[in-house]
C-alpha positions as CSV (number, residue, x, y, z in Angstrom):
1,M,161.3,116.8,72.6
2,V,165.1,117.4,73.0
3,A,167.0,114.4,71.5
4,T,170.4,115.0,73.2
5,G,170.7,115.4,76.9
6,G,167.1,116.1,77.5
7,R,165.1,113.2,76.2
8,G,161.9,113.0,78.0
9,W,162.4,116.4,79.7
10,L,162.1,119.2,77.3
11,R,159.5,119.7,74.6
12,A,161.2,122.8,73.2
13,P,164.5,122.3,71.3
14,T,167.8,123.7,72.6
15,R,170.3,125.8,70.7
16,V,173.2,123.5,71.6
17,A,171.6,120.3,70.3
18,G,173.7,118.9,67.4
19,V,176.7,121.1,67.9
20,G,180.0,119.6,66.9
21,R,182.8,118.6,69.2
22,T,185.0,121.7,68.5
23,N,182.0,124.1,68.9
24,A,181.0,122.4,72.1
25,R,184.4,122.9,73.5
26,L,184.5,126.6,72.4
27,L,181.0,127.2,74.0
28,L,182.1,125.6,77.3
29,L,185.2,127.9,77.3
30,V,183.2,131.0,76.5
31,I,180.7,130.2,79.3
32,A,183.5,129.6,81.8
33,V,185.2,133.0,80.9
34,V,181.9,134.9,81.1
35,M,181.2,133.2,84.5
36,V,184.6,134.2,85.9
37,V,184.2,137.8,84.6
38,V,180.8,138.4,86.0
39,V,181.6,136.8,89.3
40,S,184.7,139.0,89.5
41,L,182.4,142.1,89.0
42,A,180.2,141.1,92.0
43,G,180.7,143.2,95.1
44,P,180.4,142.3,98.8
45,A,177.1,140.9,100.1
46,L,174.3,143.4,99.9
47,T,171.5,143.6,102.4
48,L,168.3,145.0,100.8
49,G,165.8,147.1,102.7
50,D,163.7,150.2,102.0
51,Q,162.7,151.7,105.4
52,D,162.0,155.0,103.8
53,H,159.0,153.5,102.0
54,V,157.8,151.9,105.2
55,A,158.0,155.3,107.0
56,I,156.1,157.1,104.2
57,V,153.3,154.5,104.2
58,A,153.0,154.7,108.0
59,A,152.8,158.5,107.8
60,M,150.2,158.5,105.0
61,R,148.0,156.2,107.1
62,D,148.1,159.0,109.7
63,G,146.9,161.6,107.2
64,S,150.1,163.0,105.7
65,S,150.4,163.7,102.0
66,F,152.9,161.8,99.8
67,Y,154.7,164.8,98.3
68,G,154.6,166.7,101.5
69,L,156.6,163.8,103.1
70,I,158.9,163.6,100.1
71,G,159.8,167.3,100.3
72,G,160.9,166.8,103.9
73,I,162.8,163.5,103.9
74,V,164.6,163.4,100.6
75,P,166.8,166.5,101.4
76,A,167.7,164.5,104.6
77,D,169.3,161.7,102.5
78,A,166.2,159.5,102.2
79,F,166.2,157.0,99.2
80,S,170.0,157.2,99.0
81,G,171.3,156.2,95.6
82,R,167.8,155.2,94.4
83,L,164.9,156.8,92.5
84,V,162.5,158.8,94.5
85,P,159.5,156.4,94.1
86,L,156.3,157.0,92.4
87,P,153.3,157.5,94.8
88,T,151.3,154.6,93.3
89,L,152.3,151.8,95.7
90,A,152.4,154.0,98.8
91,L,148.8,155.2,98.0
92,V,147.5,151.7,97.6
93,E,149.3,150.4,100.8
94,S,148.0,153.3,102.8
95,R,144.4,152.7,101.7
96,V,144.0,149.0,101.8
97,G,146.1,148.3,104.9
98,S,148.4,145.3,105.7
99,L,145.6,142.7,105.4
100,G,144.5,144.1,102.0
101,M,148.1,144.0,100.7
102,T,148.5,140.4,102.0
103,I,145.3,139.3,100.2
104,L,146.5,141.1,97.0
105,L,149.9,139.5,97.2
106,C,148.4,136.0,97.6
107,G,146.1,136.6,94.6
108,V,149.0,137.6,92.4
109,L,151.1,134.6,93.6
110,A,148.2,132.2,92.9
111,S,147.7,133.7,89.5
112,I,151.4,133.3,88.6
113,L,151.5,129.6,89.7
114,L,148.2,128.8,87.9
115,T,149.2,130.5,84.7
116,G,152.7,129.0,85.0
117,W,151.4,125.5,85.3
118,D,149.5,125.9,82.1
119,R,152.3,127.7,80.3
120,L,155.0,125.1,81.3
121,A,153.2,122.5,79.2
122,T,154.8,124.0,76.1
123,L,158.3,123.7,77.6
124,F,158.3,120.3,79.4
125,D,157.5,116.9,77.9
126,R,156.7,114.8,81.0
127,L,154.6,115.5,84.0
128,A,157.5,114.9,86.4
129,A,159.5,117.6,84.5
130,R,156.5,120.0,84.5
131,T,156.1,119.4,88.3
132,M,159.8,120.2,88.9
133,G,159.4,123.3,86.8
134,V,156.4,124.6,88.8
135,L,158.3,123.9,92.1
136,L,161.2,126.0,90.7
137,L,158.6,128.6,89.8
138,L,157.3,128.5,93.3
139,G,160.8,129.2,94.6
140,G,161.1,132.2,92.3
141,A,157.7,133.4,93.4
142,A,158.8,133.1,97.0
143,A,161.8,135.2,96.2
144,G,159.6,137.8,94.7
145,A,157.2,137.8,97.7
146,M,160.2,138.3,100.1
147,L,161.4,141.1,97.9
148,T,158.0,142.9,98.3
149,I,158.9,143.1,102.0
150,E,162.5,144.2,101.7
151,E,162.2,146.4,98.5
152,P,158.5,146.8,97.8
153,H,158.7,148.5,94.5
154,A,161.2,146.0,93.1
155,G,159.2,143.0,94.5
156,W,155.9,144.1,93.0
157,I,157.2,144.9,89.5
158,A,159.0,141.5,89.6
159,L,155.8,139.7,90.4
160,L,153.7,141.6,87.9
161,G,156.4,141.2,85.3
162,A,156.5,137.5,85.7
163,W,152.7,137.3,85.5
164,S,152.8,139.4,82.4
165,L,155.4,137.2,80.7
166,L,153.4,134.1,81.5
167,L,150.1,135.6,80.3
168,R,151.5,136.5,76.9
169,R,151.0,133.5,74.6
170,G,150.4,133.2,70.9
171,D,148.1,136.0,69.8
172,R,147.0,136.7,73.4
173,W,148.8,139.8,74.6
174,I,146.2,142.3,75.9
175,E,146.1,140.9,79.4
176,A,149.9,140.7,79.5
177,A,150.3,144.3,78.3
178,A,147.7,145.5,80.9
179,V,149.6,143.9,83.8
180,A,152.9,145.3,82.5
181,A,151.3,148.8,82.3
182,I,150.3,148.5,86.0
183,A,153.9,147.6,86.8
184,A,155.2,150.6,84.9
185,T,153.0,152.9,87.0
186,I,154.5,151.5,90.1
187,D,158.2,151.9,89.1
188,P,159.7,153.2,85.9
189,A,162.2,150.3,86.0
190,A,159.3,148.2,84.6
191,L,159.6,150.1,81.4
192,A,162.4,147.6,80.6
193,L,159.7,145.0,80.3
194,T,157.4,146.9,78.1
195,I,160.2,148.1,75.8
196,A,161.7,144.6,75.5
197,M,158.2,143.1,74.7
198,A,157.6,145.8,72.1
199,A,161.0,145.0,70.5
200,V,160.3,141.3,70.3
201,A,156.8,142.0,68.8
202,L,158.5,144.2,66.2
203,S,161.0,141.5,65.3
204,E,158.0,139.1,64.8
205,R,156.1,141.8,62.8
206,R,153.1,141.7,65.2
207,L,151.8,145.2,64.5
208,P,148.7,145.3,66.9
209,E,150.8,143.9,69.7
210,I,153.6,146.4,69.1
211,W,151.1,149.2,69.6
212,G,149.8,147.6,72.8
213,W,153.3,147.4,74.4
214,L,154.1,150.9,73.2
215,G,150.9,152.1,74.8
216,A,151.9,150.4,78.1
217,S,155.3,152.1,77.8
218,M,153.7,155.5,77.2
219,L,151.5,155.1,80.3
220,G,154.5,154.4,82.4
221,A,156.6,157.2,80.8
222,V,153.8,159.8,81.3
223,T,153.3,158.7,84.9
224,W,157.1,159.1,85.5
225,L,157.1,162.5,83.8
226,V,154.3,163.9,85.9
227,H,156.1,162.6,89.0
228,R,159.3,164.3,87.9
229,L,157.4,167.6,87.5
230,A,156.0,167.3,91.0
231,L,159.4,166.7,92.4
232,A,160.8,169.7,90.5
233,K,158.2,171.9,92.1
234,L,159.5,170.7,95.5
235,G,163.1,171.3,94.5
236,V,163.8,167.6,94.9
237,A,166.1,165.6,92.6
238,A,164.6,162.4,91.0
239,V,167.4,160.3,92.5
240,G,168.4,160.3,96.1
241,T,172.0,161.4,96.9
242,G,174.4,158.7,98.0
243,I,176.3,155.7,96.6
244,A,174.1,153.5,94.3
245,A,174.4,149.7,94.6
246,S,175.6,147.6,91.6
247,P,172.8,146.1,89.5
248,I,174.4,142.7,89.7
249,D,174.6,142.9,93.5
250,V,170.9,143.9,93.7
251,A,169.8,141.1,91.4
252,V,171.9,138.5,93.3
253,A,170.7,139.7,96.7
254,A,167.1,139.6,95.6
255,L,167.3,136.1,94.1
256,L,169.6,134.2,96.5
257,P,170.1,136.3,99.6
258,V,171.5,133.5,101.8
259,A,174.1,132.1,99.4
260,P,177.7,133.4,99.1
261,V,178.0,136.2,96.7
262,W,180.3,134.4,94.2
263,L,178.0,131.3,94.2
264,A,174.8,133.3,93.9
265,T,176.3,135.3,91.0
266,A,177.4,132.1,89.2
267,I,173.9,130.7,89.6
268,W,172.4,133.9,88.3
269,V,174.5,133.8,85.2
270,T,173.7,130.1,84.7
271,M,170.0,130.8,84.9
272,I,170.2,133.5,82.3
273,A,172.2,131.2,80.0
274,G,169.6,128.5,80.6
275,W,166.8,130.6,79.2
276,F,169.0,131.7,76.3
277,V,169.6,128.1,75.0
278,V,165.9,127.2,74.7
279,R,164.2,127.9,71.4
280,D,160.8,129.0,72.7
281,P,158.9,132.3,72.5
282,L,158.7,132.6,76.3
283,A,162.4,131.9,76.6
284,M,163.2,134.5,74.0
285,R,161.1,137.1,75.9
286,I,162.5,136.3,79.3
287,T,166.1,136.5,78.0
288,S,165.3,139.9,76.2
289,V,163.7,141.4,79.3
290,T,166.6,140.2,81.5
291,I,169.3,141.7,79.3
292,I,167.4,145.0,78.7
293,G,166.7,145.1,82.4
294,V,170.4,144.8,83.3
295,L,171.2,147.6,80.8
296,V,168.5,149.8,82.2
297,A,169.7,149.1,85.7
298,L,173.0,150.9,84.8
299,L,171.1,154.2,84.7
300,P,171.2,156.3,87.9
301,G,168.8,155.0,90.4
302,M,167.3,152.2,88.2
303,Q,169.1,149.2,89.9
304,V,165.8,147.3,90.5
305,A,165.4,146.8,86.7
306,A,167.9,144.0,87.1
307,T,165.4,142.1,89.3
308,L,162.5,142.1,86.8
309,T,162.8,138.4,85.9
310,I,163.9,136.9,89.2
311,V,160.6,135.0,89.6
312,L,161.1,133.1,86.3
313,L,164.9,132.7,86.3
314,P,164.9,129.6,88.6
315,L,163.0,127.6,85.9
316,A,166.1,127.9,83.7
317,V,168.1,125.5,86.1
318,I,166.6,122.6,84.2
319,F,167.4,124.1,80.8
320,A,171.0,124.9,81.9
321,A,171.5,121.3,83.2
322,V,170.2,119.8,79.9
323,A,172.4,122.1,77.8
324,A,175.5,121.4,80.0
325,I,175.0,117.7,79.7
326,T,174.7,118.0,75.9
327,L,177.8,120.2,75.6
328,V,179.9,117.9,77.8
329,R,178.9,114.9,75.9
330,Q,179.7,116.5,72.6
331,A,182.9,118.0,73.8
332,T,184.2,114.6,75.1
333,S,182.9,112.5,72.2
334,R,185.6,110.7,70.2
335,R,185.8,110.8,66.4
336,R,184.1,107.8,64.9
337,I,185.8,106.2,61.9
338,T,183.6,104.1,59.7
339,V,185.2,101.2,57.8
340,T,183.4,100.1,54.7
341,R,184.3,96.8,53.0
342,V,183.8,96.7,49.3
343,A,183.4,93.3,47.7
344,R,185.2,92.9,44.4
């Protein structure tokens, strides 16, 4: 249980507990500078929407082939500034229909919440804190569900990525790697998840788990390679022509679409910092996936990698609040002078 600023709230310790007054002031200054820099990099409000995918699914339900459609619409500026998507999601949607996709979505959301409720017991000390945590998780899941409507590929890999991260616990990683492998066959941006998890497993010297995550990465990479070869035969580039959106703008628009851009960006940075300050295996993995996802999102067409952890980021509001209270208390504390009387 956190002794400073989070008594009765957090079971996991924070990185800022016990910092001195000078270090606390320096940390607050660094956080403020980073916040200002990132907010200044944010662009105008971005409206998400992938009507090209919707059109492809509708045409496939009428009997058209995926690559036949791609060969016709990509040269006409479809998927502008984005990857030409893998056929996986379009094939599933065209086969199971709207009702089937709704049932599948509800099943994934329920799995995330049930797994999350169990997983949060390692993070929160009291039932009230755990309940607040699962409500924040519900908010993140709702953002992911809305994203499946606006940007289907980004939404589905965000939901599957969150489920994978919550499933991975202790020596249990097979189910998590399997779910991540499914995400990687939907969109190559999900490779940021499998690579980050493999890197963390390597740092912890978990050899069997490393091979599991590398296998999931290999499956996604091979799927992407086969897709690239199919596009090459059509004479189609892997990334649609046009101006690509900024990764930060995509992440902010997916997480907090109704908030002002500057405020949504500040909250996004706060959430990332919140996960960073918690000393917990789940927090370390979420932070790693978020950072690697943002880096991968800088590659052409891979902007949706920045949205991989939006379902779990809202949980960090609690951690950020605890850390902020701790730092402010330490930064404003006065030096204590102890006077000792010695009897002679």
